[in-house]
Structure formats: C-alpha cells, structure tokens
C-alpha positions as CSV (number, residue, x, y, z in Angstrom):
1,M,-6.7,0.7,-30.4
2,E,-7.9,1.1,-26.9
3,A,-5.4,1.3,-24.0
4,E,-5.1,-1.8,-21.7
5,V,-6.7,-1.7,-18.3
6,I,-4.3,-2.7,-15.6
7,T,-5.2,-3.8,-12.1
8,T,-2.8,-2.4,-9.5
9,Y,-2.7,-2.6,-5.7
10,V,-1.7,0.3,-3.4
11,G,-0.9,0.0,0.3
12,L,-2.1,2.9,2.5
13,G,-0.9,3.7,6.0
14,S,-1.1,6.5,8.5
15,N,0.1,7.0,12.1
16,L,-0.2,10.8,12.6
17,G,-3.2,12.9,13.4
18,D,-6.6,11.6,12.3
19,R,-5.3,8.3,11.0
20,A,-8.6,7.0,9.6
21,G,-9.4,10.5,8.1
22,N,-6.0,10.5,6.5
23,L,-6.6,7.2,4.8
24,L,-10.0,8.3,3.5
25,V,-8.6,11.5,2.2
26,A,-5.8,9.5,0.5
27,V,-8.4,7.3,-1.1
28,R,-10.2,10.4,-2.4
29,G,-6.9,11.7,-3.7
30,L,-6.4,8.5,-5.6
31,M,-9.8,8.9,-7.2
32,E,-9.1,12.6,-8.0
33,A,-5.8,11.4,-9.6
34,S,-8.0,9.6,-12.2
35,F,-7.6,6.1,-10.7
36,T,-10.6,3.9,-10.5
37,V,-10.7,2.5,-7.0
38,C,-12.5,-0.9,-7.3
39,K,-12.0,-2.5,-3.8
40,L,-10.9,-1.4,-0.4
41,S,-9.8,-3.7,2.4
42,A,-10.9,-3.2,5.9
43,I,-8.6,-0.9,8.0
44,Y,-6.1,-2.7,10.2
45,E,-4.2,-1.4,13.2
46,T,-0.5,-2.4,13.6
47,A,2.6,-1.4,15.5
48,P,5.2,0.4,13.5
49,F,7.2,-2.2,11.5
50,G,11.0,-2.3,11.4
51,I,11.4,0.9,13.3
52,E,14.0,0.7,16.1
53,A,12.2,3.2,18.4
54,A,8.7,1.8,17.8
55,E,7.6,2.8,21.3
56,N,8.0,6.5,20.3
57,H,5.7,6.0,17.3
58,S,1.9,5.8,17.3
59,P,0.3,2.6,15.9
60,Y,-0.5,2.6,12.2
61,L,-3.7,2.2,10.4
62,N,-3.2,0.3,7.2
63,M,-5.4,-0.8,4.3
64,V,-5.0,-1.9,0.6
65,A,-6.8,-0.6,-2.4
66,E,-7.4,-2.3,-5.7
67,I,-7.2,0.2,-8.5
68,R,-7.8,-0.1,-12.2
69,I,-5.9,2.3,-14.5
70,K,-5.7,3.0,-18.2
71,S,-3.0,4.9,-20.1
72,V,-0.9,5.5,-16.9
73,S,2.5,4.0,-16.5
74,A,3.8,2.7,-13.2
75,S,6.1,5.7,-12.9
76,Q,3.3,8.1,-13.6
77,M,1.2,6.4,-11.0
78,M,4.0,6.6,-8.4
79,A,4.4,10.3,-9.2
80,R,0.7,10.9,-8.6
81,M,0.9,9.0,-5.4
82,L,3.9,11.0,-4.2
83,R,1.9,14.2,-4.9
84,I,-1.0,12.9,-2.8
85,E,1.4,12.2,0.0
86,Y,2.9,15.7,-0.3
87,L,-0.6,17.3,-0.4
88,L,-1.5,15.4,2.8
89,G,1.5,16.7,4.7
90,R,4.2,14.2,4.1
91,R,7.6,15.9,3.6
92,D,10.1,13.3,4.5
93,K,10.2,9.9,2.8
94,N,12.5,8.5,5.5
95,L,11.3,5.0,6.4
96,Q,12.0,5.7,10.1
97,K,9.6,8.6,10.5
98,P,5.9,8.8,11.5
99,R,3.7,10.0,8.6
100,T,0.3,11.4,7.9
101,V,0.0,9.1,4.9
102,D,2.2,6.6,3.2
103,L,1.2,5.2,-0.2
104,D,3.1,2.2,-1.6
105,L,2.6,0.8,-5.1
106,L,2.5,-2.9,-4.3
107,L,1.7,-4.4,-7.6
108,Y,1.1,-3.1,-11.1
109,G,-0.4,-5.9,-13.1
110,D,2.4,-8.4,-13.9
111,F,4.8,-5.5,-14.5
112,K,8.3,-5.8,-13.0
113,C,10.9,-3.0,-12.7
114,D,13.7,-2.0,-10.4
115,T,14.9,1.6,-10.8
116,E,16.1,4.3,-8.4
117,F,12.6,5.8,-8.5
118,L,10.5,2.7,-8.4
119,T,10.6,-1.0,-7.7
120,V,7.6,-3.1,-8.6
121,P,6.4,-5.5,-7.2
122,H,7.1,-3.7,-3.9
123,P,10.4,-5.4,-2.7
124,R,9.2,-6.1,0.9
125,L,5.5,-6.8,0.3
126,H,5.9,-10.6,0.9
127,E,7.7,-9.8,4.2
128,R,5.0,-7.6,5.8
129,K,2.0,-9.0,7.5
130,F,0.4,-5.5,7.7
131,V,0.3,-5.5,3.8
132,L,-0.5,-9.2,3.3
133,V,-3.5,-9.3,5.6
134,P,-5.5,-6.6,3.9
135,L,-4.2,-7.7,0.4
136,A,-5.4,-11.2,1.1
137,E,-8.8,-9.9,2.1
138,I,-9.4,-8.4,-1.3
139,A,-7.2,-10.5,-3.6
140,P,-6.3,-13.9,-1.9
141,H,-5.7,-15.7,-5.2
142,L,-3.6,-12.9,-6.8
143,V,-0.2,-14.4,-7.8
144,H,3.0,-12.5,-7.0
145,P,4.7,-12.0,-10.5
146,I,8.2,-12.9,-9.2
147,L,7.6,-15.3,-6.4
148,N,4.8,-17.2,-8.2
149,K,2.8,-17.7,-5.0
150,T,-0.6,-16.4,-4.2
151,V,-1.1,-13.7,-1.6
152,Q,-2.8,-16.3,0.6
153,E,0.3,-18.6,0.3
154,L,2.6,-15.6,1.1
155,L,0.6,-14.8,4.2
156,Q,0.7,-18.3,5.4
157,T,4.5,-18.5,5.2
158,V,5.4,-14.9,6.2
159,K,8.0,-14.8,9.0
160,D,6.6,-11.5,10.4
161,D,4.8,-12.3,13.6
162,S,3.5,-8.9,14.4
163,K,-0.1,-8.4,15.4
164,V,-2.5,-7.1,12.7
165,K,-5.9,-6.5,14.1
166,R,-9.0,-5.2,12.3
167,W,-9.6,-1.6,13.4
168,R,-12.9,-1.0,15.1
169,P,-13.3,2.7,15.9
C-alpha cells in the first residue's frame, strides 16, 4: 500500500538581512527536507503585523508555498521547518521579534490538530492579509477545513486592513 500524498501550505516571511535571499534559501531548505515544492506565490512586502513597536521593525517579505508530501506527519513537517529556521539563524520564536526567516505550517490537507507543539490549520491564517493574499494567488478555491470557506472568501471578508503589495526589487 502506497502512502497518501498530502498537499500542504507553508507561509514564509523574513524581515532581517537579505530578506528575499532568506526566502529563497528557506525554499531550498524545504526541498532539501524532502518536501516537493509545487507552487510558489509572488513575494509581497508588508509592515510587521500585530507588533506594538512596528516602527522599529523592518518591513517583511512574505510568500506562500504549496508543498506535496508523502509519509511525513504534520509534526514531523513542523520539526523539519523549525530546523530550517534554526539553520537560517532564527533562535527566538517570540512573535514580537524580527527574524531572518519564519516558516508557518498553514494547512496540512484537511488535517486538524491543536497541541502545545502544533495547531493546524494555523489559528490566525484567516485573520492575516499577508498570508491570505499570497495563498489566494496560488490556491483561491482551497477550502479552510474548519471555517468551510474558500481562501478567496476569507480574503474578501478579512478585517485586517494592512497594505500588502507585490514586491518588485
């Protein structure tokens, strides 16, 4: 019996150093972690989200990757992503700090879990325009497994009014 192929979505962000280079190295890290990267959104530039002292933080570059995996659990995938973050210089998972790279497991097929280590779907994905814009670019008709709305519908109703602009170097 062959293992099931699962389509997952990962959010990538960076606001330290060579932001675009960090994203590309992170994508390469995902491929080296035996993930099949099928689609990449464009790169978008956004102000830091939900950070009180946003003026002290550089703008983020964000994107979303569609990844297909086989024989890798959501927890194993998250562990590999944390290792990529660590290898790219991220030492502090504090949400309020700038980072060389941030990898978030947004969706793992229709899988749902809520543990101390991992919550899938990502608990704030439907509240964040910087995630929804690139996700809608590559998967507008994807249905959120809990909210039962497409990504496009979530984007149209999101309360986040932050500016998300396509990055043009």
